[in-house]
N, C-alpha and C positions, 0 to 999 in steps of 0.2 A: 496461445489458446486456440486461434483459428486453424492452426497447422494440426493441432491435436484432433480437432473436429473433423477435418478432411481425412486424417489417417482413420479415424473411427467409421466415417462414412464409406471410406473405400474397403474396409474390412468386412462391414455389414454387407455391402453389395457382392463381394466375392463369396461370403457365405451364402448369400441368396442364392447365387448361381449354382454353387456346388451342391446345396441342399435340394433346391427346387427345380432350377431351369435345366440343368443338364440330365437329371433323372427323368424328367417329363419328356425332354426330346428324345432321349434313349428309348423311352417306352413307345413313343410315337414310331420312331424308326422300327423297333421290334415288330410291332403290330403290322406295320406296312410291309416289312419283308415277309412276315408269316402270311399275309393275305397273298402275296405274289407267288409264293412257293406253292401254297395249298390250292391256289385258283379261286378262292373266296374274294367276291368282289365288293369292296366297300363303296356304298353310294357315294358319288362324288360330293353331292349336296351335303350329305352328313359329314363327310371327312371335312370339307371346307369349312363349315360352321363350327364344328368341334375344335379345329386347329385355330381359327380365328378367335373364339371365346378363351381357349387356353393361352394363346399368346398375350391376350388382354390381360388375363388374370397374372401372368408372368410380368406384368409391368412394361411390356413392349408398347411403344406409342400405337394409339388404334389406328392411324393412318398406315403405319407400316405392317400392322398385323393384318388389316384388310388386304393389302396387296399381297403380302407373302402368302396368305391362305388362299386368295384367289389364283395365283399362279399355280400353287400345289394343285388345287382342285381341278383347274384346267388341264393341267398335264395328266392328272390321274384319270380324267375322263377320256383321254385320247387325242385332246386337241394339241397342236404343235404350240411351241413357245410364241411363234408369230400369230397364231390364231387366238391364243389366250390373251396375248397383249392387244390384239385387235378388238376383241370383244370387250375388253377394259376400257380402251380408248373410245370406243364407238358409243358407249353410255355414259361417258364423262359430261357430255354436254347438257343433258337433262339436270344432272346434279348441279352443274356450273350455273345453270339458269335460276336455280334455286338457291344456290349460294350466293349469287348477286343480289337476289331479293332480300337475304337475310342481312347483308352488309348494308344495304340501303335502309332496311329496317333499324340496324344498329346506329347509323347516323341519325335517323329520326328519334330513336330513343335516347341518345346523348343529348340532343338539342332539347328534348323535353326535360331531360334531367337538369339542364342549365337554367331552367326557369327558378329552380330553387325549392319547388314544391316538395319534393322527396326529402330534402335536407330537413325542411320545416316538419315533416310528418316524423322523420327519425327523432328530431329534438323534441317534438311534442310527446312522443313514446317515452323518450328518455327521461324527461321531466316528471312523468308520473311514476317513476321507480321509487321504491323506497330503500331504506338502508338494511332491510331484513328479507326474510323470504316468506313474509306474510301475504295476506289475501290481495294487497295491491299489486305485488309483483306478479302473482298468479293471474291477475286480471289483465296485466299487461301482457303477459306470455299469451294468453288465450287471444287478445286483442290482435296481436302479431300474426298468429296463425289465421284467425279469421280474415284478416286484411290480404294475406297471400292467398287464401282460397278465393276470395272475390276477385283479386287481380288475376289470378289463373283463369278463372270463369270467363272474365271480360276479355282477356287476351285472345281468345279464340272467336269471339262473337261480337261484342259491343265495340272494342277497341283491338282490331285484330292484328296485333304485332307479334303474335305467336310467343316465341320464348325470350324475345329481345328485352322484355320488361325485366327480366330476372337480374342480369348482370348490371342493371341500373337501380332497381329497387333494393336488392339484397345488400350490397356492399356498406351503405350507409347505416344499415340495421344490425350489422355483425357485431358491433361494440356493445349494443343493447343485448343482443343474444347471448354474448359472452358472459355478461354481468347476470344474466337469468340462467345461465348454465344450461341453455338449451341444447339438446342434441341435434346437430344438424342433419343427421341421417333422417330423423323425423320431418324436418322442414323439407328435405329432397323428396320424401314420399308424399307430403302434403302438395308439393308443386306438380309432381309427376301425375299423382292421381287426379288432382282437380283439373289439370290441363286435359287429361285423357277423358274425364268424365264429360268435360264441355262439349268437345267435338263429336264425341260418340252418341251424344244424347240430343243436344240442343241444335236444331236444324237451321241455324244462321251462321254466317262467317265460314270458318273452316268446317263447321258442322255441315253446313249446307252443302259443302264441295263433297265431304266423304259420304254423307247419307243420301243426299238427293242426286249428285252428279257421278258417283263412282259405284256405290252399293246398290242402290235400286236398279238403275240402268244394266249393270251386269248380270243382277238376278233375272231381269226380264229377258235380256237378250239370249242368255243360255237357257233359260226355262221356256222360251217361247215355243220350242218343238214339243214340249210336253204340256203345253196350254197353261203354264204358269204365267201369272200377270200379278204384279204387286204395285202398290201405290206408294208415293212418298210419305203419306200420313201413316202408313204401317211401320215405318223404319223406327221411329222413336219408341213405338210399342214394343217392338221385338227386342230393341236394345236396353230397354228399361232394366230388366233384371241383371243382365251381364254388367251393366253400369254400376249397379248396386253391390256388385262383387268387388268392384274397384273401390267404392266408398267404404264398404266393411274393411278391405285392406288398409286403407288409410287411417281408419280408426283404431285398428290393431296397432298400426305402427306408432301412433301418438299416444294411446293409452296403455299400451302392453309393451311392445319390443324396446322402444325408445323413450320410455317415460322417465327414466332415472336421469339426474343431473350428468353432464358431461362438461368437463373443463377444458377451455382453449386459451391460448395466450392471447392477450390483448395487443393487437399490431396496428399502428397507426397507418391509416390508408390515405394517401394524397389524392383527394378528390379534385383539387384546383391546382393548376399549375402556378409557380411562384409569379407574384405581380398582377395576377389575374382577379378581378374582383367580380363577384357574382352580382348581377344587376338586382335591384330591389323589385319586388313583385308589385305590380299595380294593376288596377282593373283592365287596362287596354291590354296588357300582356297576358292577362289570365284569360280574357276573352279570346285573344288570338290563340292560345293554347287550346281551348275548346274547339275552336273553329278548325285548327289543324287537325284534331282527333276525329272530327266530323267528316272533314274532307277524305282522311285515309280510309274511314269506315264506307263512305259512299263511293270512292273508286273501287274499293275491293267487293262490294256488293254489285255495282252497276257495270264497271268494266272489267271486273274480274282480274284486276292487276294491283296487287298489293305494292308492287315495286313503284308504280307511278304514284299511288296514293302517298307512300312514305316520302317519296321526293317533293311532292307538292307541299306535303305538311312540313318539311324541312324548310323549303322555301318560305312558307308562312311564318315560321318561327324566326327564321333569320330577319325577314323584312320587318317584324314586329319588335325587333330589338331585344329579344331573349338573349342574344349575344352578339358581340360586335360584328359588323360585316367582313372586316378583315380576318376574323376569326373562323370563316366557314370551313377553310381548309383543315384547321386543327380539330374541329368538332367532327368533321367527316372522317378524319384521320383516326380520331379516338374511337369512333364507331367501327371503322374497318378493323382496328387492332382488337376491339372487343369481340367481333364476330368472326375474325379471320379463321381461328381454328375449327370453328363449327363449320363455316362455308367450305373449307378444304376437305374436312371428313365427310360432309354430305355429298361432295363431288366425287370422291373416291368411292363411297358407299354406292353410288349409282353404277360405276364401273364394275364394282364387286357383285351388285345385283345382276348385271349384264353377263358377267362369267357364270353365274349359277344358272341362268337361263339358256346360255350356250352349250354348257355341258349336257343338256337334254335329259337329265336325270331327276328333275323335279316331278314330271309325270310318273316315272317309274316308282318313285318314292311313295307318292300318294297312291298309286295303283296297289302296290304292295300293302299299304295300310288297308285298302279297301278290300282286298282279297281276304285279308286277316279277320275283318270285321263280320263277314258273312251277312246274316239278316238280323243281327243284334242291335237294335236301335240304340239301346243304352251305351253299348260298347262303341257303336259307330259315332256317336256324338263325342264321346270322350276322346277316341283316336283322331277325329277330325281336328278337334280343338288342340290336342298336343302337337299334331303335325304342323298346324298353323302357327302355333306358337314357336316352334323350331325355325320354320321358313323365315317368319317375320323377324326373329332375332338377327337373322343374316342379312335381311334387306334394311333393317333399321327404320322401315316406313310401312305404316299400315296402308296408307293410300296407293302405294305401289304393289302391295300383297294381293289386294282384291282381285284384279285382273288375272293373275296367276292362278289362284285358288278357285275362282267361279267356274271355269269350264270343267272341272272335276268334282268340286264340292256340290253344286246345284243338283247335277243328274244323281249323284250317289245319294244325297239327301231325299230326293224325290222317289227313288228306288226304294229307300228304307221306309218311306211312307211318312215323312215329317211334313207338318202344315206349312203353308207360304210363310207365316210368322216365324216358324221355327227354322226354316230355310235362311230367312234373313239373320236371324240371332247367330246361327252357326257360323255362317260366312262373315258376317260382321264382327263377330268375336274373334273368330280364328285369324282375321287378318289384322286384328288390333292387338291381340296378345303378343307380347315380346317388343312392341314398339317402345313402351316404357320398360326400360331394363336392358334394351340392347346398348352395347357400348357406342355404337354408331348412330343412337337415335338422338334426334334434335333435343327431345325432352330431357334426356340425362345429361346431355352436353350442356344444356342451358342451365340446368340446376347446378352443375359444377362450376360453370363459368361465374356464377354468382357467389356461391358458398365458398368457392376456393380463392376468393380475392385476396385472402391474407395468407394463402399457401398452407391451409390446415384441413383441407378436404379433398381427399383422394377420389378421383373419378370412378374407378372400378369398386374399391371397398366400401366408399361412402355414398356413391350415388348409383351406380350400376346394380350392384347386389341387393341393396335394401329395396330399390324400386321394383326389380324384377320379382322379389318374393312377395311384396305387399301389393303391387298392381295387378299381378298375373294370377296367383294361386286363388284368391276369392274369385277373379273373373272366370276362371276355368270351372270352378265349382257352381256358381250361379248361373253361367251360360249353359252348363250341362244339365241343370234343373229346368232352364228356360226351354231347352230344345225338347224336353220330355213332357212339358205340361202345355206348352203353347198350342 
């Protein structure tokens, strides 16, 4: 039986290569050769991002897709192989720092999970399930979605663990979701949209970093020459309508796109290793858990170090007896294993972004868009949003996109006569578009890490594509309206 399965899988993979992979690669080669012969120059940034997305859609591992596309884009831009690899390597450090933070957050999240609170939550939800598809089961379904929305919002502000809560909270709930026949694509959209909503609108935690430390300072720095000065209080007002577009997309995903039941196989997940007993929850350990969460929040706000906060929180939980002292290495390793793929892709994505910058073709791309706009404000807002979406998909990080777009977008927006609030909305939304929906985004990677715990949730088909459609299309429309009416 096993041998037959392997043969069928091999035949399926061969058929996939013949029907999709080879024709796509041949088409790329043909377009590239035609451009070389005719002298038509394909923008290196466009080429790099398109190739990266295409490789991801062809089931090439995201890390390999990023490196391959970066090398092709660098060479196409006229960089030597040494210069391209140098640009890739020089920018890995930033990603590695972020990756190490996620690993520490992962260890902290696993330590929190050892308290048993999440299992109790899953058991409580499961106990409310009926034997039919009646009102009780529907209420459980909506309860799960509301819990995920609340956890996503708090993960960016109140308990700033970002996406590390997903691979801890979701797996214990997969069995319940399977019984409810919930479409995991809807859950991925809920997670992505709620996380994006939180940091784009609420000026605390990660939202304070994006709005107050990146977006507003960049607008003021670039707009100073034109007399533009904006304040931190203006950012939430400017971002309100674009964020409502994300909320609208989330509602469409839940109530329309993925409302029909979807069946999954029930796979037993091993949450605890053999022989390991989970300690009973007592008031002291519950208090220690709350203290650890508060410490993580204080360190993030006061010292701007989520890494240190997660580390101290981990130590507090260990000292409180949430898990045995000699199990610290096992808990940390489990957190490392949980976040390793995300950390690696984030690191490589920083190198990928470095190569895009090194090509020197981001400014020509935006300049060409600006030339096509002319003095048309409506067209200008639409083009800036779409170009921003394209660039941020490549970077996979809205925080890194703001400084790249600001020097071009702010003067262009002022030239077209947009108000200060509209300038913030255009730049803030343009940089955020594509964060949810990029193959290299922490948001989509986090959603996959939790929903694919039993191997039944594909990163590209079930996380990237659904979140790209539902988080971005509504935001483009609402941000475009905001730019015109603010």
